[in-house]
N, C-alpha and C positions, 0 to 999 in steps of 0.2 A: 286620590293619591297625588301628593304634590311632587312635581318633577324637580329633581335637584339640578341646580345650575352647575354646569361643568366649567371649571376654571381653565383658562387657556394654558396649554403646555409651555413650560419654560424651556427655551432654547438657549443654551449657553454656547457662546463662540469660543474660539481658541485664544482670544487676545490676552487674557490674564496669564495663561500658561506660557504663551510665547514671550510675554514681557518678563516673566520669571526666568525663563531659559536665557533670554538676552542678558539679564543681570548676571546670571551665573557665568555666561561667556565673557562678559566684561571683567569679572573678578578672577577668571582663570589665568590671566596673564600677569597678575601683580605680585603674588607672594614671594617669588624668588628674587625680585629686583633688589631688595635690601641686602640679601646675601651677596649678590653680584657686586654691589657697591662696596661691601666690606672686603671682597676678594681683591678689588682694585684692578685698574687697567681695563683695556678693551679686549673682549673675547675675540673679536674679529682680527685684531692685531696679532694676537697669539696664534690664531688659525693660520695667518699668513706665514708664520714661522715654520709650519709643518712641511717637511719635504714632500714632494709630489708622490713618491712611492707610498708614503704613510697614508696620504689622502686617498689614494687608489685602494689601499688595503682596507681602510675604513668603509669605503663604498662597497667593496666586494664582500666583506663580512656582513654588512647590512643587508645586501641583496640576498645572500644565502639565508640569513636569519629570517627575512620576511617570507621567503619561499617555504621555509620549513616550520615557521612558528604556528601557522594554523593547524597543521597536522599534530604537532607536539601539544599545543594548547587543547586541542580536541581530545587527545588521549588523557589529558589532565582532568577531564570531567569525571573520570572514575576515581580520582584521588580524593582524600578527605578534604572537605571544605574548610579552608583556613579562616573564613570570615573576611569582612571588609578590611580589617587591619592586618591580615596575614600577608597580603601581597606587598604593601609598603615595607613591612619588616623584612621580607625576603629580598627585595631589591636593595634595601639599605645595606643588608649583609653583603650582597654581591658587589655593590658600589664601594663599600669599605675595602673589600678585598682587592678590587681593581685599582682604587685610588692609592692603596698602600704600595703598589708595585710599579707605579709609573704608567707611561703610555702603553707599553706592551701588555701588561696585565689588564689594563682598562679596555683595550681592544678585545682581549680574550673573553671578557665577561659580557660583551655586548649581546651575543646571541641569547644568553640566559635572561638578560634584562628585557630584550625585545619580546621574548616568549612570554614572560610574566605579564608584560603590558598587554600583549595580544590576548591573553587569557582574561584580563580585566575588561578589555574591549568586547570580547565575545559575551561575557556576563552582562554587559550593558545592553547588548542587542537582545539577549534572551529575556532580560527584565522587561523589555518593551513589547514582548510577544513575538519576536522574530527568531527564526532558526539560524544560528550562526554557521551551520554547515550548508545552508542554501547558497548556491553559487553567487546570486545577486548580493546576499548579505556578506559573503566573504569579501566581495569587492568593496562594500561599504566599510567593513572592518579595516581593510588595508588603507582606504582613503583617509581614515582618521590620522594615520601617520604623516599625511601630507599637510596637516593643519598647523604648520609652524612648530614652535616649541616654547616652553616657558621662559627661555632666554631671549626671545625676540620681542622687540617693542616697536613695530612699525605697521603701517596700514596693510602691508602685504599679508599679514596673518588673517585679518578680516577678509580680505579679497579672496585668499585661497580657500577659506572655509565657506563663505557665503556664496562665492561664485561657482562652487561645485554643484552639480545637478542634484537636487534633493530627491528626485524620483529615482527609484531603484533601477539599476542597470545590470544586464547580464554580460557585461564586457569581460573578456578573457582576463583571468587573474594574472597571467604573465605580463600582459600589457600594463596593468595597474602597478605591478611590482616595478617594472622598468621605469615608470614615471614617478613613483613615490620614492624609490630607493635613493636617488641623488639628494632629494630634499631631506629625507630622514638622516642620511649620512652627514649632511651639513649640520643638522641640528645636533646629532650625536657627537660630531667633531667639536662643536662648541662646548658640549658637556665635558669631553675628554680634556680639552685645554683648560677649562675651569678647574677640573680635578688636579691638573698639573701645577697649580699655584703652590709655591714653596710653603712648607710648614703644615698646611692644612691636611694634605694627603687623604687618608682614609675617611676623615670626618667630612671633607668636601664631597667625596665619592658617595657616601651614604646619603647626605643631604640632597645632592643633585639627583640621584636615582629616585629618591622618594618624590621629589618635585616633578620629575618627568612622568612617573607613573600617575601621580595625582592629576597632572595636567591632561594627559591623554585619556584617562578614565573619565574625567569631567567632560572633555570634548565629546567622547563617545556617548555618554549619557544624554548630552544635549542633542547630538545629531540623531540618535535613534528615537528620542522623544519627538523631534521634528518630523522624522519619517512617519512615525505613528500618526501624528496630527495631519500630515499631508495626505494620508490615505482617506481621512474623513473629510477634510476641508479643502483639499486640492493643493498641490505643490506650489503653484504660483502665489496663491494667497498667503500661505504659511511663510514662504521664503521672503515675500515682499514685506510682510509685517515684522518678521525677525530682523531683516536688514534695516528697517526703519528704527527698530528699538535698540539695536546695538550701537554703543557709542564708538566714534572713531578713536583709534588708539594713537596717541601722540608719539612722535618720533622720540626715541630714547637716546640719550647721549651718556656714555660712560663717564 
């Protein structure tokens, strides 16, 4: 009887998937910039015009929404699945309503928008095999909101995302909320000021909300894919290869 020669097993590394994730990350920051050019002016300049009490209100609303969004989004698991296109349609609707009424209504719709985005982030975690109700994964879900925004075009976006620990942590959720809330409030403040551009109103609100949802969902899908790879190949290797593959984001000038 002739013995069959056993072929060596093929071992595939994570390089190809990491490169694809890095490409997605590079592309996540671009789509909204043409809209911002059409809106005209500098978002940062408009942010400077907001009174301090309004800025404090935005941060307070953001902090409360982050604290409650996981619970509300978890309850939403029992609701009918709207599909991948359902969430953008919902935030577009809330953004249109907020943008039509100015700053006051835009602030009022923030908790709804944050909760819908959190639901999308939780779905991204679940798709990669993680339990979004696990305390460590709750922390990772919240950290997604600290990864800049689609309105930012500076190296800090890369630094904030890549510099975050890729290994799961059991840090207290309240601590993460305290650190993430100011960053998210700034990002959402930029959105609110962009919505306040004369004439566009509700249209800008719908477009910007959709862009924010798309951005954070994309970042969540990338991050949880990296966490999955890190469990197999080690966090140091995955993080190093991802950092090498991501292109530096040039400074943007309005």
